[in-house]
C-alpha positions as CSV (number, residue, x, y, z in Angstrom):
1,M,28.3,-54.2,-24.4
2,L,25.1,-52.3,-24.8
3,W,27.0,-49.9,-26.9
4,A,28.4,-52.6,-29.1
5,G,24.8,-53.8,-29.8
6,R,23.8,-50.3,-30.8
7,M,26.7,-49.9,-33.1
8,R,25.6,-53.0,-34.9
9,L,22.2,-51.5,-35.1
10,G,23.4,-48.6,-37.0
11,T,24.6,-50.8,-39.8
12,V,21.5,-53.0,-39.5
13,G,19.1,-50.0,-39.9
14,I,20.7,-49.0,-43.2
15,L,21.0,-52.5,-44.6
16,L,17.4,-53.3,-43.6
17,A,16.1,-50.5,-45.7
18,L,17.8,-51.9,-48.8
19,V,17.1,-55.6,-48.4
20,H,13.8,-57.4,-47.9
21,S,12.8,-60.9,-47.2
22,A,9.5,-62.3,-48.3
23,A,8.7,-64.5,-45.2
24,A,5.3,-62.8,-44.7
25,C,4.6,-61.5,-48.2
26,E,3.2,-63.2,-51.3
27,F,4.9,-62.7,-54.6
28,G,4.2,-64.2,-58.0
29,P,6.0,-67.2,-59.5
30,V,8.0,-65.1,-62.0
31,P,11.0,-63.3,-60.4
32,Y,11.3,-59.6,-60.9
33,R,8.1,-59.4,-63.1
34,V,6.9,-56.2,-61.5
35,T,10.3,-54.8,-60.5
36,G,10.6,-51.1,-61.4
37,I,13.5,-50.1,-59.0
38,V,16.4,-52.1,-57.7
39,C,18.9,-51.1,-55.1
40,R,22.1,-53.1,-54.7
41,M,24.6,-52.4,-51.9
42,T,27.9,-54.2,-52.1
43,K,30.0,-55.3,-49.2
44,P,32.4,-52.3,-49.2
45,A,29.4,-50.1,-48.6
46,A,28.2,-52.3,-45.8
47,L,31.6,-52.1,-44.2
48,L,31.7,-48.4,-44.6
49,L,28.3,-48.0,-43.0
50,N,29.3,-50.3,-40.2
51,Q,32.3,-48.0,-39.5
52,E,30.5,-44.7,-40.0
53,T,27.5,-45.4,-37.8
54,A,29.5,-46.2,-34.7
55,Q,29.2,-42.7,-33.2
56,V,25.5,-42.7,-34.0
57,I,24.9,-45.9,-32.1
58,Q,27.0,-44.7,-29.2
59,A,24.9,-41.6,-28.9
60,A,21.7,-43.7,-29.0
61,F,22.9,-45.8,-26.1
62,R,23.9,-42.7,-24.1
63,N,20.4,-41.4,-24.5
64,A,18.8,-44.8,-23.6
65,K,17.2,-45.3,-20.2
66,F,18.7,-48.4,-18.6
67,P,16.4,-50.2,-16.1
68,N,17.1,-50.4,-12.4
69,I,18.5,-53.7,-11.2
70,T,17.4,-55.2,-7.9
71,G,18.2,-58.5,-6.1
72,E,18.2,-60.2,-2.8
73,R,20.2,-63.1,-1.4
74,S,20.5,-65.0,1.9
75,V,23.9,-65.2,3.4
76,R,24.8,-67.6,6.3
77,L,25.0,-65.9,9.7
78,L,24.2,-62.5,8.1
79,G,20.6,-62.9,7.0
80,K,19.2,-61.4,3.8
81,V,21.2,-58.9,1.7
82,A,19.1,-56.8,-0.7
83,Y,20.5,-54.4,-3.2
84,G,19.5,-52.1,-6.0
85,L,21.5,-50.5,-8.9
86,S,19.8,-47.3,-10.2
87,N,20.6,-44.3,-12.3
88,I,22.7,-46.4,-14.6
89,Q,24.4,-44.4,-17.3
90,V,27.2,-45.0,-19.7
91,N,30.2,-43.0,-18.7
92,D,32.6,-44.0,-21.4
93,L,32.8,-46.4,-24.3
94,S,35.3,-47.6,-26.8
95,I,34.9,-50.1,-29.7
96,E,38.1,-51.7,-31.0
97,Q,36.7,-53.7,-34.0
98,S,33.5,-54.3,-35.8
99,E,33.0,-56.8,-38.7
100,V,30.1,-57.5,-41.1
101,E,29.6,-60.7,-43.0
102,L,26.8,-61.5,-45.5
103,K,25.7,-65.1,-45.3
104,E,24.2,-66.0,-48.6
105,N,20.4,-66.3,-48.5
106,D,20.5,-66.4,-44.7
107,A,21.4,-63.4,-42.6
108,I,23.6,-60.4,-41.9
109,D,26.2,-61.2,-39.2
110,I,27.9,-58.4,-37.3
111,A,30.6,-59.1,-34.8
112,I,31.7,-56.3,-32.5
113,K,34.9,-57.2,-30.6
114,N,36.6,-55.8,-27.5
115,V,34.0,-53.2,-26.5
116,T,35.1,-51.5,-23.3
117,A,32.3,-49.8,-21.5
118,F,32.1,-48.0,-18.2
119,F,28.8,-47.6,-16.4
120,K,28.1,-45.4,-13.4
121,G,25.2,-45.2,-11.0
122,T,24.0,-45.6,-7.5
123,L,24.1,-48.8,-5.4
124,T,21.7,-49.1,-2.5
125,Y,22.0,-52.2,-0.3
126,G,20.5,-53.3,3.0
127,Y,21.6,-56.0,5.5
128,A,19.3,-57.5,8.1
129,G,21.4,-59.5,10.6
130,A,20.4,-62.5,12.7
131,W,19.9,-60.3,15.8
132,F,17.7,-57.8,14.0
133,L,20.7,-55.6,13.3
134,Q,20.0,-53.5,10.1
135,L,22.5,-51.7,8.0
136,F,21.5,-49.7,4.9
137,H,24.0,-47.9,2.6
138,S,23.9,-45.9,-0.6
139,V,27.1,-45.5,-2.6
140,D,28.2,-44.5,-6.1
141,F,29.4,-47.3,-8.2
142,E,31.3,-47.8,-11.5
143,I,31.1,-51.0,-13.7
144,E,34.0,-51.7,-15.9
145,S,33.2,-54.2,-18.7
146,S,34.9,-55.8,-21.7
147,I,32.5,-57.4,-24.1
148,D,32.2,-59.1,-27.5
149,L,28.8,-58.9,-29.3
150,Q,27.5,-61.1,-32.0
151,I,24.2,-60.4,-33.8
152,N,22.6,-62.4,-36.6
153,I,19.9,-60.4,-38.4
154,K,17.1,-62.2,-40.1
155,L,15.2,-60.1,-42.7
156,M,11.4,-60.4,-43.2
157,C,8.8,-58.8,-45.3
158,Q,5.7,-57.4,-43.4
159,E,3.1,-55.5,-45.2
160,E,5.3,-55.3,-48.3
161,Q,8.1,-53.5,-46.5
162,V,11.2,-54.7,-44.5
163,A,11.1,-56.0,-41.0
164,A,14.0,-57.3,-38.9
165,D,14.5,-60.0,-36.4
166,A,17.6,-59.3,-34.4
167,S,16.7,-61.5,-31.5
168,D,19.6,-63.9,-32.3
169,C,22.0,-61.9,-30.1
170,Y,24.9,-63.0,-28.0
171,L,27.0,-61.1,-25.5
172,S,30.3,-62.5,-24.2
173,F,31.9,-60.9,-21.1
174,H,35.6,-60.9,-20.8
175,K,35.4,-58.6,-17.8
176,L,32.7,-57.3,-15.6
177,T,33.9,-55.6,-12.4
178,L,31.9,-53.5,-9.9
179,H,33.8,-50.8,-8.1
180,L,32.2,-49.1,-5.1
181,Q,33.0,-45.4,-4.3
182,G,36.0,-45.7,-6.5
183,D,37.6,-48.3,-4.2
184,K,39.4,-50.9,-6.4
185,E,39.8,-53.3,-3.5
186,P,36.6,-53.2,-1.5
187,G,36.3,-54.7,2.0
188,W,34.8,-58.1,2.6
189,L,31.2,-56.9,2.8
190,K,31.5,-54.9,-0.5
191,Q,33.3,-57.8,-2.1
192,L,30.4,-60.0,-1.0
193,F,28.0,-57.8,-2.9
194,T,30.2,-57.6,-5.9
195,D,30.3,-61.4,-6.4
196,F,26.6,-62.0,-6.7
197,I,25.7,-58.5,-8.1
198,S,28.0,-59.2,-11.1
199,F,26.1,-62.4,-11.9
200,T,22.7,-60.6,-11.9
201,L,24.2,-57.7,-13.8
202,K,25.4,-59.9,-16.7
203,F,22.0,-61.5,-17.1
204,V,20.2,-58.1,-17.1
205,L,22.6,-56.5,-19.5
206,K,22.4,-59.4,-21.9
207,R,18.6,-59.2,-21.8
208,E,18.2,-55.5,-22.1
209,V,20.9,-54.9,-24.7
210,C,19.6,-57.6,-27.1
211,K,16.0,-56.3,-26.6
212,E,17.1,-52.8,-27.4
213,I,19.0,-54.0,-30.4
214,N,16.0,-55.8,-31.8
215,F,13.8,-52.8,-31.2
216,L,16.2,-50.3,-32.6
217,A,16.8,-52.4,-35.7
218,Q,13.2,-52.1,-36.7
219,V,13.0,-48.4,-35.8
220,L,16.0,-47.7,-38.0
221,A,14.5,-49.8,-40.8
222,N,11.3,-47.9,-40.7
223,F,13.2,-44.6,-40.6
224,V,15.2,-45.3,-43.7
225,H,12.1,-46.6,-45.5
226,D,10.3,-43.4,-44.7
227,L,13.3,-41.4,-45.8
228,A,13.4,-43.2,-49.1
229,A,9.6,-42.8,-49.6
230,N,10.0,-39.1,-49.0
231,F,12.9,-38.9,-51.4
232,V,10.8,-40.2,-54.3
233,R,7.8,-38.0,-53.5
234,D,7.2,-34.4,-54.5
235,E,3.8,-32.9,-53.5
236,D,1.1,-35.1,-55.2
237,I,3.6,-37.2,-57.2
238,G,5.3,-40.2,-55.6
239,L,6.6,-43.7,-56.2
240,D,5.4,-46.9,-54.6
241,I,8.6,-48.4,-53.1
242,S,6.9,-51.5,-51.6
243,L,8.6,-54.8,-52.3
244,A,8.2,-56.5,-55.7
245,S,10.0,-59.8,-55.1
246,D,12.3,-61.7,-52.7
247,P,15.6,-60.1,-51.9
248,L,19.0,-61.4,-52.8
249,I,21.6,-61.8,-50.1
250,K,24.9,-62.8,-51.6
251,A,28.4,-63.0,-50.1
252,N,29.3,-59.7,-51.8
253,Y,26.1,-57.7,-52.0
254,L,22.6,-57.1,-50.8
255,E,19.8,-56.4,-53.2
256,S,16.2,-55.2,-52.9
257,H,13.5,-55.0,-55.5
258,H,10.7,-52.4,-55.5
259,K,7.6,-51.9,-57.6
260,G,8.2,-48.2,-58.4
261,L,4.7,-47.5,-59.5
262,V,3.8,-43.9,-59.8
263,M,1.2,-42.6,-57.4
264,Y,-0.7,-39.5,-58.5
265,K,-4.3,-38.7,-57.6
266,N,-6.5,-40.9,-59.8
267,Y,-3.7,-41.9,-62.2
268,S,-3.5,-45.6,-62.4
269,D,-0.1,-47.1,-63.0
270,V,0.4,-50.8,-64.0
271,F,3.6,-52.6,-64.7
272,S,4.2,-56.3,-65.3
273,D,6.9,-56.6,-67.9
274,S,10.2,-55.8,-66.2
275,V,13.5,-56.7,-67.9
276,Y,15.5,-56.8,-64.7
277,S,18.0,-59.5,-64.0
278,P,20.7,-59.5,-61.3
279,S,23.3,-60.1,-64.1
280,L,22.6,-56.5,-65.3
281,L,24.5,-55.1,-62.3
282,T,28.1,-55.6,-61.2
283,E,29.9,-55.5,-57.8
284,S,32.7,-53.0,-58.5
285,R,30.9,-50.0,-57.0
286,M,29.4,-49.4,-53.6
287,L,25.8,-48.6,-54.6
288,Y,23.7,-49.3,-57.6
289,F,20.2,-48.1,-58.6
290,W,18.4,-49.7,-61.5
291,L,15.3,-48.0,-62.9
292,S,12.9,-49.2,-65.5
293,E,12.0,-47.1,-68.5
294,H,8.4,-47.4,-67.4
295,I,9.0,-45.4,-64.3
296,L,10.3,-42.4,-66.3
297,N,7.4,-42.5,-68.7
298,S,4.9,-42.7,-65.8
299,L,6.6,-39.8,-64.0
300,A,6.5,-37.7,-67.2
301,S,2.8,-38.5,-67.5
302,A,2.1,-37.5,-63.9
303,A,4.0,-34.3,-64.4
304,F,2.0,-33.5,-67.5
305,L,-1.3,-34.2,-65.7
306,D,-0.1,-32.0,-62.8
307,E,0.5,-29.2,-65.3
308,R,4.2,-29.0,-64.4
309,L,5.5,-29.1,-67.9
310,V,4.9,-25.3,-68.4
311,M,7.6,-22.6,-68.6
312,T,7.4,-18.9,-69.2
313,I,10.3,-16.7,-70.6
314,S,10.4,-12.9,-70.6
315,G,12.8,-10.0,-70.4
316,K,16.5,-10.7,-71.0
317,K,16.1,-14.4,-71.5
318,L,13.5,-13.8,-74.2
319,Q,15.8,-11.3,-75.9
320,E,18.6,-13.8,-75.9
321,L,16.4,-16.3,-77.7
322,F,15.4,-13.9,-80.5
323,E,18.8,-12.2,-80.9
324,I,20.9,-15.3,-81.5
325,E,22.2,-13.7,-84.7
326,D,22.3,-10.1,-85.9
327,T,20.9,-10.6,-89.4
328,E,18.2,-8.9,-91.5
329,V,16.0,-12.0,-91.1
330,Q,16.3,-11.9,-87.3
331,Q,15.5,-8.1,-87.2
332,K,12.5,-8.7,-89.5
333,A,11.2,-11.5,-87.3
334,V,11.5,-9.4,-84.2
335,Q,9.6,-6.5,-85.8
336,L,6.9,-8.8,-87.2
337,I,6.3,-10.6,-83.9
338,F,6.8,-8.0,-81.2
339,Q,5.5,-5.0,-83.2
340,G,7.8,-2.6,-81.4
341,T,6.9,-3.8,-77.9
342,S,9.9,-4.3,-75.6
343,Y,11.0,-7.7,-74.4
344,N,10.1,-6.7,-70.8
345,D,6.5,-6.2,-71.9
346,S,6.4,-9.6,-73.7
347,V,6.0,-13.2,-72.4
348,A,6.7,-16.5,-74.1
349,K,4.9,-19.5,-72.8
350,V,6.1,-23.0,-73.6
351,W,4.2,-26.2,-72.6
352,S,3.7,-29.8,-73.5
353,L,0.5,-30.5,-75.4
354,T,0.7,-34.3,-74.9
355,H,2.3,-36.8,-72.5
356,P,6.1,-36.9,-73.3
357,E,7.3,-40.2,-74.5
358,I,10.6,-41.4,-72.9
359,S,12.8,-44.1,-74.4
360,L,16.0,-45.3,-72.8
361,Q,18.7,-46.2,-75.3
362,P,22.5,-46.8,-75.1
363,E,23.1,-43.3,-76.6
364,G,21.0,-41.6,-73.9
365,T,17.4,-40.8,-72.8
366,V,15.3,-40.0,-75.9
367,V,12.4,-37.6,-75.2
368,K,9.6,-37.1,-77.7
369,S,7.0,-34.5,-77.2
370,L,4.6,-32.1,-78.9
371,V,5.3,-28.7,-77.6
372,A,3.4,-25.4,-78.0
373,V,5.0,-22.0,-78.0
374,E,2.8,-18.9,-77.5
375,I,4.0,-15.3,-77.4
376,N,1.9,-12.5,-75.9
377,I,2.8,-8.8,-75.9
378,F,1.4,-6.2,-73.4
379,P,1.6,-2.8,-75.2
380,P,1.3,0.1,-72.7
381,G,-2.3,1.2,-72.4
382,E,-3.7,-1.6,-74.7
383,E,-5.1,-5.1,-74.2
384,P,-2.7,-8.0,-74.2
385,L,-2.3,-9.5,-77.6
386,M,-1.2,-13.0,-78.7
387,V,1.2,-12.4,-81.6
388,L,2.6,-15.9,-82.2
389,Y,1.5,-19.5,-81.7
390,M,3.3,-22.5,-83.0
391,E,3.6,-26.2,-82.3
392,K,6.8,-28.2,-82.5
393,E,7.2,-32.0,-82.6
394,I,10.5,-32.5,-80.8
395,T,12.8,-35.5,-80.4
396,V,15.9,-34.9,-78.3
397,T,18.5,-37.3,-76.8
398,I,19.7,-36.3,-73.4
399,Q,22.8,-37.6,-71.6
400,A,22.7,-37.1,-67.8
401,A,25.5,-36.8,-65.3
402,Y,26.0,-35.7,-61.7
403,A,29.0,-33.7,-60.6
404,E,29.7,-31.2,-57.8
405,K,26.3,-32.0,-56.3
406,K,24.5,-30.8,-59.5
407,L,22.6,-32.7,-62.1
408,I,23.9,-32.0,-65.6
409,L,21.8,-32.6,-68.7
410,R,23.4,-32.5,-72.1
411,P,21.1,-32.4,-75.1
412,S,22.2,-34.0,-78.4
413,D,20.7,-35.2,-81.7
414,S,17.8,-32.8,-81.5
415,R,15.2,-33.2,-84.3
416,S,12.0,-31.2,-84.7
417,V,9.1,-30.4,-87.0
418,L,7.7,-26.9,-86.7
419,R,4.0,-26.2,-87.3
420,F,2.1,-22.9,-87.5
421,P,-1.6,-23.5,-87.1
422,E,-3.6,-20.3,-87.4
423,C,-0.5,-18.3,-88.0
424,S,0.0,-15.4,-90.5
425,I,3.7,-15.9,-90.8
426,D,4.1,-16.9,-94.5
427,D,7.7,-15.7,-94.9
428,Q,9.8,-18.9,-95.2
429,S,13.0,-17.2,-94.1
430,I,11.4,-16.2,-90.9
431,R,10.0,-19.7,-90.4
432,N,13.5,-21.1,-90.9
433,F,14.8,-18.5,-88.4
434,L,12.3,-19.6,-85.8
435,Q,13.1,-23.2,-86.4
436,K,16.8,-22.5,-85.8
437,M,16.1,-20.4,-82.8
438,I,14.1,-23.1,-81.1
439,S,16.6,-25.9,-81.9
440,V,19.8,-23.9,-81.2
441,V,18.7,-21.8,-78.2
442,G,15.2,-22.8,-77.2
443,I,15.8,-26.5,-76.3
444,P,19.0,-25.8,-74.4
445,E,17.2,-23.0,-72.5
446,V,14.4,-25.4,-71.5
447,I,16.9,-28.0,-70.3
448,S,19.0,-25.4,-68.5
449,R,15.8,-24.5,-66.5
450,I,15.2,-28.2,-65.7
451,E,18.7,-28.8,-64.4
452,P,18.6,-26.5,-61.4
453,A,14.9,-27.4,-60.7
454,L,15.7,-31.1,-60.4
455,T,18.9,-30.4,-58.5
456,S,17.0,-28.3,-56.0
457,L,14.4,-31.0,-55.7
458,M,17.0,-33.7,-54.9
459,N,18.8,-31.4,-52.5
460,S,15.6,-30.7,-50.7
461,K,15.5,-34.4,-50.0
462,G,19.0,-34.4,-48.6
463,L,21.0,-35.7,-51.5
464,H,23.6,-32.9,-51.1
465,L,24.4,-34.2,-47.6
466,F,26.1,-37.3,-49.1
467,E,29.6,-37.2,-50.4
468,I,29.0,-39.0,-53.8
469,R,32.2,-40.1,-55.6
470,N,32.5,-40.9,-59.4
471,P,28.8,-41.2,-60.1
472,E,27.8,-42.7,-63.4
473,I,24.4,-42.6,-65.1
474,I,24.3,-45.4,-67.7
475,T,21.4,-45.9,-70.1
476,R,20.6,-49.1,-71.9
477,K,17.6,-50.2,-74.0
478,G,14.7,-50.1,-71.6
479,Y,16.5,-49.3,-68.3
480,L,18.8,-46.9,-66.6
481,I,21.6,-47.6,-64.0
482,V,23.1,-45.2,-61.5
483,Q,26.3,-46.5,-59.9
484,L,28.5,-44.7,-57.4
485,D,30.7,-44.7,-54.3
486,F,29.7,-42.6,-51.3
487,S,30.4,-41.5,-47.8
488,F,27.5,-41.7,-45.4
489,P,26.4,-38.5,-43.5
490,N,26.0,-40.2,-40.1
491,H,24.5,-37.1,-38.5
492,L,21.3,-38.0,-40.3
493,L,20.8,-41.0,-38.1
494,L,22.3,-39.2,-35.1
495,D,19.7,-36.4,-35.4
496,F,16.9,-39.0,-35.7
497,L,18.0,-41.1,-32.8
498,Q,18.4,-38.0,-30.6
499,K,14.8,-37.0,-31.4
500,R,13.6,-40.6,-31.0
501,F,15.2,-41.3,-27.6
């Protein structure tokens, strides 16, 4: 029965991190006004988590420390009989069925049926007879139980993050039998103990199991919240995932709304014009993430301020850029720029001069930026020399996808205007060549560097541990939707609970 409660907790911990109730939080009168991120989990995902976390919850209960149980009772002609059950451990556990129901705008109900649990430990009992006769014994015991567990989870908002009240907890015993020293049919004295020990045992198990469930529900909620906060943070750049509005609890899905404001040093991010509405998401997939265009713009600004939008190219990669075609114009450009210096002794630096502007449109993510390109050569025995500086106003539409645990970025509809401030290149044919080089090879090269960098960043947060199926990244005017099905890596919670308990 204790185990059944813990199993329920596994589901509760995940769901709690995705749904939030505003019982203790104050939100404005306009729904979703400051919502930058939305997470929707549909019922199939809740059912999957309920199933997948069973082993995690079982492990948590096996690591739990069950309290000793003591009692005393007066028996006619025999005097007082005192007993104590200690070293209680779960020896075996099986769960036949677990069900999750979402009660609209009320609670998450989880019913765990036909839980068979065997407990073992030591029974110490003492008998003080009417003629001062004293008998004390210590024997091993086994408790065989069959239990149903019902937990109704209320969700609350405390300090703008989720809190859970799982105190509405019920245990129903179909069977609770105490066996002493393996004897299935104990003598009359042992049977006497069994009768009133069982009553006490039921009461203690109900109390301790429900208390443990309530505690573990909040622990898991905090764990998943911290996990999510870490996922959206990289060094000094992070996202505020505190609650933005009341949650939605529907019969077919759970939904949470978060501010999503960028946190970076003294950078101040403000957002109060969200276009989110629950009707923008469907219920056909297991998990949905909705992101406002404002978030991507703010992240780009923070990356710019943190000087992350800088890239250097040298050696073979630099050679590939300038030798996209074997023509006289290309050879002339190489000679004019590199002055006979090898590519290995040359470095191209590319960086953003201004905050990139990001616009989400049905055709993809449109990125506008003013980019600078500088090439320096390092002739042997001479001082480094800057041989080319140019600026380029770039507008590129990018379509994003996720497959085989890698982020894929496909550039399309690239437009640019090339400028050569303080540059001695007057040959129009060479200028046209440089324009083509940047558009045809340069932009794809930059994006090809971004792909593995972002994939590596996401994997460092544990995304690769999930089995993500048929993910789709959909852009609309002003917002982006990620929808997917998944399998949950239950060892994440297992590792956490083993460390915690």
